[in-house]
RONU-138279 format. One record per residue (C-alpha): x, y, z; residue in three letters. Coordinates in steps of 0.05 Angstrom, whole numbers. Each point is the difference from the previous one (the first is absolute). Example, Ala and Ser with C-alpha at 12.3 -4.5 7.8 and 13.67 -1.06 7.14 Angstrom:
<nodes>
     xx     yy     zz  aa
    246    -90    156 ALA
     27     69    -13 SER
</nodes>
This chain:
<nodes>
     xx     yy     zz  aa
   3547   4119   2846 MET
     19    -63     57 ARG
    -63    -28    -15 ALA
      7    -14    -76 LYS
     67    -20     13 ILE
    -27    -60     49 ILE
    -46     -9    -51 ILE
     45     -6    -63 PHE
     49    -63     54 LEU
    -61    -26     18 LEU
    -22    -10    -74 LEU
     69    -23    -16 ILE
      1    -53     64 PHE
    -71    -24    -31 ILE
     23     -7    -72 SER
     66    -42     22 ASN
    -55    -43     34 LEU
    -39    -14    -46 PHE
     56    -12    -54 SER
     33    -42     37 GLY
    -35    -65    -32 SER
     14     27    -69 GLU
     73    -20     -1 ASP
     -7    -76     21 LYS
     -8    -45    -42 MET
    -75    -23    -10 ARG
     -3    -79      1 ILE
    -71    -40    -14 ALA
      1    -66     39 ILE
    -52    -42    -38 LEU
    -30    -60     39 ASP
     40    -62      3 LEU
    -36    -57    -42 GLN
    -19    -57     45 PRO
     40    -67    -20 ILE
    -26    -60     40 GLU
    -20     54     57 VAL
    -71     35     16 SER
    -16     66    -32 GLU
     -4     36     68 SER
     70    -22     16 ILE
     29     28    -61 SER
    -27     56     13 LYS
     15      7     71 ILE
     74     -3    -27 VAL
     -9     45    -48 SER
    -24     52     55 ASP
     57    -12     40 LEU
     48     16    -53 LEU
    -32     67    -12 ARG
      3     16     69 THR
     73    -17     14 GLU
     22     25    -58 LEU
    -34     73     13 PHE
     34    -10     71 LYS
     68      6    -36 THR
    -24     74    -19 LYS
     30     -4    -66 LEU
    -51    -15    -48 PHE
    -61     19     -8 THR
    -53    -54      2 ILE
    -64      3    -41 ILE
    -55    -17     41 GLU
    -29    -74    -21 ARG
    -79     40      4 SER
     33     62    -47 GLN
     28    -49    -39 MET
    -64    -37    -15 ASN
    -45     58     -5 GLU
     48     28    -55 ILE
      9    -68    -43 LEU
    -78      6      9 LYS
    -13     64    -33 GLU
     53    -26    -57 GLN
    -40    -69    -12 GLU
     66    -39     22 PHE
     -3    -62     30 GLN
     48    -24     44 LEU
    -19    -62     12 SER
     58    -50    -23 GLY
     40     58     -9 CYS
     79    -30      6 THR
     27      8    -64 GLU
     45     65    -11 THR
    -42     21    -56 GLU
    -67      5     42 CYS
     44     25     61 ALA
     37     64    -41 VAL
    -75     10    -35 GLN
    -31     11     78 ALA
     66     27     24 GLY
    -21     65    -63 LYS
    -64      6     24 LEU
     16     10     73 LEU
     61     37    -17 SER
     52    -40     38 ALA
     69     -2     -3 HIS
      3    -74     15 LYS
    -40    -62      4 VAL
      9    -53     50 LEU
    -50    -68    -32 VAL
      9    -76     31 GLY
    -20    -65     32 THR
     -7    -20     66 VAL
     -1    -75     -4 ASN
     -2    -66     55 LYS
     54    -50     -8 LEU
    -12    -55     61 GLY
    -16     42     64 ALA
     41     55    -26 ALA
    -18     67    -41 PHE
     48     35    -56 ILE
    -15     56    -16 ILE
     26     29    -75 ASN
      7     76    -21 ALA
     20     31    -71 ARG
     16     73     -5 ILE
    -28     30    -58 ILE
     35     68    -30 ASP
    -60     32    -34 VAL
     36     45    -41 GLU
     44    -40    -25 LYS
    -43    -53     -3 GLY
     45    -65     20 VAL
      0    -40     60 MET
     57     25     50 GLU
     15    -46     52 PHE
    -34    -62     33 GLY
     -2    -24     70 GLU
    -28    -51     42 SER
     -9    -24     75 THR
    -18    -57     27 LYS
    -42     -3     64 VAL
     -4    -66     41 ALA
    -78     15     24 SER
    -62     45     -3 GLU
     20     21     69 ALA
     63     27    -29 GLU
    -26     38    -52 LEU
     -3     64     25 ASP
     74      0     35 ASN
     17    -27    -74 GLY
    -33     59    -31 CYS
     41     45     40 LYS
     61    -20    -22 VAL
    -15    -17    -67 PHE
    -21     75     -8 ALA
     63     22     31 LYS
     46    -39    -54 LYS
    -51     15    -59 LEU
      0     86     22 ALA
     84    -13     -3 THR
      4    -27    -56 MET
    -54     52    -45 ILE
     41     64     32 LYS
     67    -33    -17 GLU
    -27    -18    -72 SER
    -22     69     -7 SER
     58     38     36 GLU
     47    -41    -55 ALA
    -54     21    -45 GLU
     14     76     12 ILE
     71    -13      3 GLU
      2    -39    -75 LYS
    -44     63    -35 LYS
     53     53     44 LYS
     49    -33    -28 GLU
    -22     -4    -76 GLU
    -12     76     15 LYS
     68     17     19 GLU
     30    -46    -56 LYS
    -43     34    -56 VAL
     15     65     25 GLN
     79    -10      1 TYR
      0    -36    -65 TYR
    -27     63    -37 TYR
     35     56     44 PRO
      3     53    -66 LEU
    -65    -30    -30 ARG
    -37     70     23 LYS
     42     31    -37 TYR
    -11    -20    -61 GLY
     68    -25    -12 TYR
     54    -59     15 ILE
     64     35      6 SER
     56    -52    -31 LEU
     57     25     20 GLY
     57     36    -33 GLY
</nodes>
């Protein structure tokens, strides 16, 4: 009897351990497009953003290799995918909730990272943000700060959306309190 209880508790613990990531929002970070910078710098910045967003422990980040494999199976081309419609299609194929697209630009010695968050379900750009880094040597630190800022914005946006849905649900329930009984009392 005691062994069965221990096994049961162990199974619950293991299932909770593996189900934790399912509750997190899935985000696909497409490689940022290079503008006046090398493709290698663009890929490095993309990887830094993936790593730093993962470190926040708020999201499930889809790995680049996993994205490439899934999209290759579906014969979907990612090259030049910066438009919202393209990001939505990729996000659906990847079962992502949000997709991050953007660019890495060079302006003089400075680097500018532009990112846009696309909501896959709604098919719209949720918000955009950019950051400026003074030099290539500061890209690492700049990506850390930028990823934290993006994480905060994504989290706040999602919480606002959840609150809005909750209010709409309460509003409908309040507006039709007697609808379930098949009549509406007019008094008298």
